[in-house]
C-alpha positions in Angstrom: -36.4 46.5 -52.5 -33.1 48.3 -53.1 -30.8 48.9 -50.0 -29.4 52.2 -49.4 -25.8 52.2 -50.7 -23.1 51.6 -48.2 -21.4 55.0 -48.0 -17.8 54.9 -48.3 -15.1 57.2 -50.0 -14.7 54.7 -52.8 -18.5 54.6 -53.3 -18.7 58.4 -53.5 -15.8 58.4 -56.2 -17.8 55.7 -58.1 -20.9 57.7 -57.9 -19.2 61.0 -59.0 -17.7 59.1 -62.3 -21.0 57.6 -63.0 -22.6 61.0 -62.7 -20.0 62.1 -65.2 -21.0 59.5 -67.7 -24.6 60.4 -67.3 -24.2 64.0 -67.5 -21.1 64.3 -69.4 -19.7 66.6 -67.1 -16.2 66.0 -65.7 -16.5 65.8 -61.7 -14.6 68.5 -59.8 -11.5 67.5 -57.8 -13.7 68.6 -54.7 -16.5 66.1 -55.6 -14.0 63.4 -55.8 -12.2 64.0 -52.8 -15.4 64.9 -50.6 -15.0 63.4 -47.1 -16.7 59.9 -46.3 -20.2 60.5 -44.9 -20.5 60.1 -41.3 -21.4 57.0 -39.5 -24.7 58.7 -38.5 -25.4 59.2 -42.1 -25.0 55.5 -42.9 -26.9 54.3 -39.8 -29.9 56.6 -40.9 -29.9 55.4 -44.3 -29.6 51.7 -43.2 -32.5 52.4 -40.8 -34.8 54.0 -43.2 -34.1 50.8 -45.6 -35.1 48.5 -42.7 -38.1 50.5 -42.0 -39.4 50.2 -45.6 -38.5 46.6 -45.6 -40.8 45.8 -42.5 -43.4 48.0 -44.0 -43.4 45.8 -47.2 -43.6 42.7 -45.5 -46.6 43.7 -43.3 -48.7 44.6 -46.6 -47.7 41.6 -48.5 -47.2 39.1 -45.7 -43.6 37.9 -47.5 -40.4 39.4 -48.5 -40.4 40.8 -51.9 -37.2 40.2 -53.7 -36.4 43.1 -56.2 -35.2 42.2 -59.3 -31.4 42.9 -60.0 -31.0 46.0 -61.9 -28.9 45.8 -64.9 -26.9 48.2 -67.1 -24.5 50.8 -65.9 -27.0 53.7 -66.3 -29.5 52.3 -64.0 -26.7 51.4 -61.4 -25.3 54.7 -61.5 -28.6 56.4 -61.1 -29.2 54.4 -58.1 -26.0 55.1 -56.4 -26.1 59.0 -57.0 -29.7 59.0 -55.7 -28.5 57.3 -52.7 -25.8 59.5 -51.8 -28.0 62.6 -52.4 -30.2 61.4 -49.9 -27.4 60.3 -47.5 -25.4 63.5 -47.5 -28.3 65.7 -46.2 -28.5 63.2 -43.2 -25.0 63.3 -42.5 -25.3 67.2 -42.2 -28.3 66.9 -40.0 -27.0 63.9 -37.9 -24.9 63.7 -34.7 -21.3 64.9 -35.2 -19.6 62.2 -33.3 -16.0 62.1 -33.1 -14.4 64.6 -35.4 -11.3 62.5 -36.0 -8.5 64.7 -34.6 -5.5 64.4 -36.6 -2.5 62.8 -35.0 -0.2 65.1 -37.3 -2.1 68.1 -38.0 0.0 71.1 -38.1 -2.1 74.3 -37.4 -0.4 77.7 -37.5 3.2 77.9 -36.2 2.4 80.6 -33.9 0.3 78.4 -31.8 2.2 75.1 -32.1 5.7 76.3 -31.0 6.0 77.4 -27.3 8.5 80.2 -26.6 12.0 79.3 -25.4 11.8 78.0 -21.9 7.8 77.8 -21.7 7.9 74.1 -21.6 10.3 73.9 -18.7 8.5 76.4 -16.8 5.3 74.6 -17.3 6.9 71.2 -16.0 8.0 73.1 -12.9 4.5 74.8 -12.2 2.9 71.4 -13.1 4.8 69.8 -10.2 3.5 72.5 -7.7 -0.2 72.1 -8.7 -2.4 70.5 -6.1 -4.0 67.2 -7.0 -7.7 67.1 -6.0 -11.0 65.1 -6.6 -13.4 66.8 -8.6 -16.2 68.3 -6.6 -19.6 68.8 -6.9 -21.3 70.7 -9.8 -24.5 71.8 -8.1 -25.2 75.4 -8.4 -23.4 75.9 -11.5 -24.5 78.4 -14.3 -22.6 80.3 -16.8 -23.9 83.2 -15.5 -22.0 82.7 -12.2 -19.0 83.9 -14.1 -20.2 87.2 -14.9 -20.8 88.9 -18.2 -19.9 87.0 -21.2 -16.8 88.4 -23.0 -16.8 91.6 -20.9 -14.2 94.2 -21.9 -12.1 93.6 -18.9 -8.9 94.8 -20.4 -10.6 98.1 -21.3 -9.4 98.5 -24.8 -13.0 99.2 -26.1 -13.6 95.9 -27.8 -15.2 92.7 -26.2 -13.2 89.6 -25.5 -14.7 87.5 -28.1 -13.8 90.0 -30.9 -10.2 90.4 -29.2 -9.5 86.7 -29.3 -11.0 86.4 -33.1 -8.8 89.3 -34.1 -5.7 87.5 -32.1 -6.4 84.2 -33.4 -7.4 84.3 -37.0 -5.6 85.4 -40.1 -6.7 87.5 -43.0 -8.8 89.2 -40.8 -11.7 91.8 -42.0 -13.4 94.1 -39.6 -16.3 96.3 -39.3 -14.9 99.4 -37.6 -12.0 99.1 -35.0 -13.4 95.9 -33.2 -15.9 93.8 -34.9 -14.5 90.8 -36.9 -16.3 89.9 -39.9 -14.4 87.3 -41.4 -11.0 85.4 -41.2 -9.4 82.1 -41.4 -8.7 79.9 -38.5 -5.9 77.1 -38.3 -8.0 75.3 -35.8 -5.6 74.3 -33.2 -7.5 71.3 -31.9 -8.1 69.4 -35.1 -5.2 70.7 -37.5 -8.3 71.8 -40.0 -8.5 75.3 -41.8 -11.8 76.7 -41.0 -13.3 79.7 -42.8 -15.1 82.3 -40.4 -17.8 84.6 -41.3 -19.9 86.5 -38.8 -23.1 85.4 -40.2 -22.1 81.8 -39.3 -20.6 82.8 -36.2 -20.9 79.3 -34.5 -18.4 78.0 -36.8 -15.5 79.2 -34.7 -16.0 79.5 -31.1 -14.1 80.9 -28.0 -13.1 78.1 -25.6 -12.0 78.3 -22.2 -8.9 76.0 -22.0 -9.6 75.3 -18.5 -13.4 74.9 -18.8 -15.7 77.1 -16.4 -17.8 74.1 -15.2 -14.7 72.3 -14.3 -13.1 75.4 -12.5 -16.4 75.5 -10.6 -16.2 71.8 -9.7 -12.3 72.4 -8.6 -12.9 75.3 -6.5 -14.2 78.4 -8.2 -17.6 77.9 -6.6 -16.1 79.5 -3.7 -14.7 82.4 -5.3 -15.9 86.1 -5.3 -17.9 87.2 -8.4 -15.3 89.5 -9.6 -12.7 86.7 -9.6 -14.8 84.4 -11.6 -15.6 87.1 -14.2 -12.0 87.8 -14.6 -11.4 84.1 -14.9 -14.0 83.8 -17.6 -12.7 86.8 -19.8 -9.1 86.2 -19.3 -7.3 86.4 -22.6 -4.7 83.7 -21.5 -7.8 81.2 -20.8 -9.4 82.1 -24.2 -8.6 80.4 -27.7 -10.6 80.5 -30.9 -11.3 77.0 -31.9 -13.5 75.1 -34.5 -16.9 74.7 -33.0 -17.1 70.8 -33.5 -14.0 69.6 -31.2 -15.1 72.5 -28.8 -18.4 71.0 -28.6 -16.9 67.6 -28.1 -14.4 68.9 -25.3 -17.3 70.4 -23.5 -16.0 70.8 -19.9 -13.8 67.8 -20.0 -10.2 68.2 -18.4 -7.1 66.9 -20.4 -7.4 63.4 -18.9 -10.8 62.9 -20.7 -10.3 64.9 -23.9 -7.2 65.8 -25.8 -6.5 67.9 -28.9 -4.4 66.6 -31.9 -0.7 65.7 -31.0 0.5 68.8 -32.9 -1.0 71.2 -30.3 -0.5 69.2 -27.1 2.5 70.9 -25.9 1.3 74.4 -26.3 -2.2 73.3 -24.9 -0.5 71.9 -21.7 1.4 75.0 -21.1 -1.9 77.4 -21.3 -3.6 74.8 -19.1 -1.1 74.8 -16.4 -0.3 78.6 -16.6 -4.0 79.3 -15.8 -4.2 76.4 -13.3 -1.2 78.2 -11.5 -2.5 81.8 -12.0 -5.8 81.1 -10.5 -4.6 78.4 -7.6 -6.8 75.7 -9.2 -6.1 72.1 -8.6 -6.0 69.3 -11.3 -7.2 65.8 -11.0 -4.7 62.9 -11.1 -5.8 62.2 -14.4 -5.5 65.5 -15.9 -2.1 65.8 -14.1 -0.9 62.7 -15.9 -2.2 63.8 -19.3 -0.6 67.1 -19.0 2.7 65.3 -18.1 2.1 63.3 -21.3 1.5 66.5 -23.2 4.6 68.2 -22.2 6.5 65.3 -23.4 5.6 66.4 -26.9 7.3 69.9 -26.3 
């Protein structure tokens, strides 16, 4: 029984070089530097291998010991075949942690606060009310009104407004609809290509999450105020879909962006909380204070 190969970056490189020997085609730089397959892919491959072993034991009553394969060609073929199986599994598996960069540097426009913003945020943070998280009962997305409503009355919906603001090399259909662009993701530091046909790759995040706002007092707001909050440009940010899903409705005490963006993230979060008179939890307050220490 051939066990599924352990998928590491080194094994990927060996497989690509082996493939080159078989096909006489030089591996590309992209193939050799391909990211290490996820833990989910490795686990799936190991489980499949274990399942096949258990089946074999049932049929034969004992464990078969496969003969060791010899020769570079057969070893290379096994490695390439195993990786060919595991990479699709990685794509279909759970995302897990995206591995937010400690030193990632998104575009300078989002990482460097304007002069005086950090000092203002520190002052505003000290004035925010500390409160415990309330009940999430009754929360639904539609409680915050029409999604991406054109509340600023510029003729474009808020999603396209934010994409046009936060992406580079933007291509549009007409005056409003963003078809493509490039995002320097502030949450992870990675560069993401956006195309409208794969719109979920770049999502619009609420810096102060809607569900968290509901638990912290927005459940008592008027419908108009909730709709304004959900479509306020100051609370919206174009980000990569993976860290956005990981963040979900967590506050800064539970989730944090890469270090290079923590200062600006804190400034934005505090500004929204102050504008809408939303309190913060003690853990969120302390995390925001730490983030401002990076300014």
